[in-house]
VEXDREN-2710 file (C-alpha; in Angstrom, 1 decimal):
% VEXDREN-2710
k/r/px/py/pz
1/MET/-3.2/-21.4/-39.5
2/ARG/-5.3/-24.3/-39.0
3/ILE/-3.8/-27.7/-38.2
4/ASN/-6.0/-30.8/-39.2
5/GLY/-5.5/-34.1/-37.6
6/ILE/-3.1/-35.5/-35.0
7/LYS/-0.4/-36.3/-37.8
8/ASN/0.1/-32.7/-38.7
9/VAL/0.5/-31.6/-34.9
10/ASN/3.0/-34.4/-34.4
11/ASN/5.0/-33.3/-37.4
12/ALA/5.0/-29.8/-36.4
13/TYR/6.2/-30.8/-33.0
14/LYS/9.0/-32.9/-34.4
15/VAL/10.1/-30.3/-36.8
16/ASN/10.3/-27.7/-34.1
17/GLN/12.1/-30.1/-31.7
18/THR/14.8/-30.7/-34.5
19/ASP/15.3/-27.0/-34.9
20/ARG/15.9/-26.5/-31.2
21/ILE/18.4/-29.4/-31.1
22/SER/20.3/-28.1/-34.0
23/LYS/20.5/-24.4/-32.4
24/VAL/21.7/-25.8/-29.1
25/SER/24.6/-27.8/-30.8
26/LYS/25.8/-24.6/-32.5
27/VAL/26.3/-22.7/-29.2
28/LYS/30.0/-22.3/-28.4
29/LYS/31.1/-23.8/-25.2
30/GLU/33.5/-21.4/-23.3
31/LYS/35.3/-21.9/-20.0
32/ASP/34.2/-19.7/-17.1
33/SER/36.8/-17.3/-15.9
34/LEU/37.0/-15.0/-13.0
35/ALA/39.0/-11.7/-12.8
36/ILE/39.5/-9.8/-9.6
37/SER/40.7/-6.1/-9.9
38/ASP/43.6/-4.6/-7.9
39/ILE/41.3/-2.5/-5.9
40/ALA/39.2/-5.6/-4.9
41/LYS/42.4/-7.2/-3.8
42/GLU/43.6/-4.3/-1.8
43/LEU/40.2/-4.1/-0.2
44/GLN/40.3/-7.8/0.7
45/ILE/43.6/-7.3/2.5
46/ALA/42.4/-4.2/4.3
47/LYS/39.3/-6.2/5.4
48/LYS/41.5/-9.1/6.8
49/ALA/43.7/-6.6/8.6
50/VAL/40.7/-4.8/10.3
51/LYS/39.3/-8.3/11.1
52/ASN/42.5/-9.5/12.9
53/ALA/42.8/-5.9/14.7
54/PRO/41.7/-6.1/18.4
55/ASP/38.3/-4.6/19.2
56/ILE/39.7/-2.9/22.3
57/ARG/42.8/-0.6/22.5
58/GLN/44.1/-1.9/25.7
59/ASP/46.8/1.0/25.9
60/LYS/44.1/3.6/25.8
61/VAL/41.9/1.8/28.4
62/ASN/44.7/1.4/30.8
63/ASP/45.7/5.3/30.4
64/ILE/42.1/6.2/31.0
65/LYS/41.9/4.0/33.9
66/LYS/45.0/5.4/35.7
67/ARG/43.8/8.9/35.1
68/ILE/40.4/8.1/36.7
69/GLN/42.1/6.5/39.6
70/SER/44.3/9.5/40.0
71/GLY/41.5/12.0/39.6
72/SER/43.0/13.7/36.6
73/TYR/40.5/12.5/34.0
74/ASN/38.1/15.2/33.4
75/VAL/35.6/15.3/30.4
76/SER/33.4/18.4/30.0
77/ALA/29.6/17.9/29.4
78/ARG/30.2/19.8/26.1
79/GLU/32.7/17.1/24.8
80/VAL/30.4/14.3/25.8
81/ALA/27.3/16.0/24.1
82/ASP/29.4/16.6/21.0
83/LYS/30.5/13.0/20.8
84/ILE/26.9/11.9/21.2
85/VAL/25.7/14.1/18.3
86/ASP/28.6/13.1/16.0
87/SER/27.7/9.4/16.8
88/TYR/24.0/10.0/16.0
89/PHE/24.8/11.6/12.6
90/ASP/27.4/9.2/11.6
91/LYS/24.9/6.3/12.2
92/ARG/22.2/8.0/10.0
93/GLY/24.5/9.3/7.2
END
């Protein structure tokens, strides 16, 4: 298609612009909505509970301190090695 002269170009532009405006006005306007599933709500509650839980379990710390001071706290090298290996694979997996 060949367009001759500036008049034809301007007319083609105006027609195209009018088509766009009429198409935009036909679009339905809907309100946004948000639905949170029950599982997501439960996860949010669990996340808050974990966040509020203390990082250090003081009762365990106190128990181990007492056992170390009394000399009754004994951990085998095998148990230490097992925990190190478990921790390594937990972080990779």
